[in-house]
Structure formats: C-alpha cells, structure tokens
N, C-alpha and C positions, 0 to 999 in steps of 0.2 A: 504494498499499501503507500502510497506516495505522500509522504508529509507536507501540506497546504499551508500550514501554519507559517504568519509570516516571519522573517527572521529578525533578531533584533542588530539594529545596525552597532556596530561597536563604535564609542564616540573614542575619538582619540585621549588619550591621556595626556595631562599635560606633565611636560617633562620638571622635573624636579631640580633646584639649584645645588650646583655642588657646594662643598663649604669652601673652595676659592670663589665661586660666582657671590655666595653670601657674604664674604669678606668685601670682595668689590663692590657689590650692591651698596654695602654701609659707606664704603670709602668715598664713592659716587655721590652720595647724599651730601656727606659734608664737603666735597669739592663744589660740588653747584650750589651749595650755601654760601661758601667763600667767593665763588665768583661771582654771583647775584649781589652780593655785597660788593665787590670791588667795581662792579657795573652800575650800582647806583651811585659810587662814589665819584666815578669818572663822567658821569653825567653832569652831578651837580657841579663838578669842577668846569666842565663847558660853561655851564650857566653862569659861573661866578669868576673867571679868569678874563682877563684883558689881553694876556702875553700870548701873543700867537704862536711862537715857539713850543709854551707849554701846552696849549691847546692842541697842536700838531701831535706832539709823543701821547696826550693823552688819547687822541683819536686813534692812533693806530695801537696803542693797548688795548683801547676799547672793541677794536676790531678783532683782533686775539682773543681777547675774553668772550666775546660773541661768539666765536668760530669754535673757541672749547668747551663754552658752554653749552650749544647744539649739540656737539659729537657727547659729550657725557650724558646730557638728557636722553639722547637717541640710546644710548647704551643701557641707561636706569630702566628706560621702558622697555626694551628687549628683556632685560633681567627681571623685571617685575612681572611680565606674564608668563614667567616660570613659577611654579607651585613652590 
C-alpha cells in the first residue's frame, strides 16, 4: 500500500555559533559602540571647527570610521543570525 500522507518538510536548522564566533560577536558589539561614539565626535568636530586642515583630517577619519562601522555591523548581523 502506498503511503499518501503528506511528508513533513524539514525546516533548516539554524547553525550554532562556535566559541570563537561568540567571542567575535561580543568583541564586535564593543567595537561598534566605540566606532559609533567616535563617529559622533567627528560629526561634532565638523560643526564646531573653523580650521580647514582639522576638518580635512576629520573627514578622512570619518570615512574610515564609516567604512569600518559598516563592515563590523554586517559581520555582527551575520553572526546574530546564528543561534
């Protein structure tokens, strides 16, 4: 006799974080927080400074911080999806 009962589809199991990934996740949280603070300080510096050289250096650092922040936030999201 043929079994016509619907088969249960297997739900993909969430991949678990390894110990190293858990440590990286914690480290990323701290780094993201520090970079966010630095980004805010640089923004305040733009608004309060009249020296073009200082503004130019701050703008370069601001771009670096923004890029780092984007990279770290993306990695944090990848790790956050793991259980």
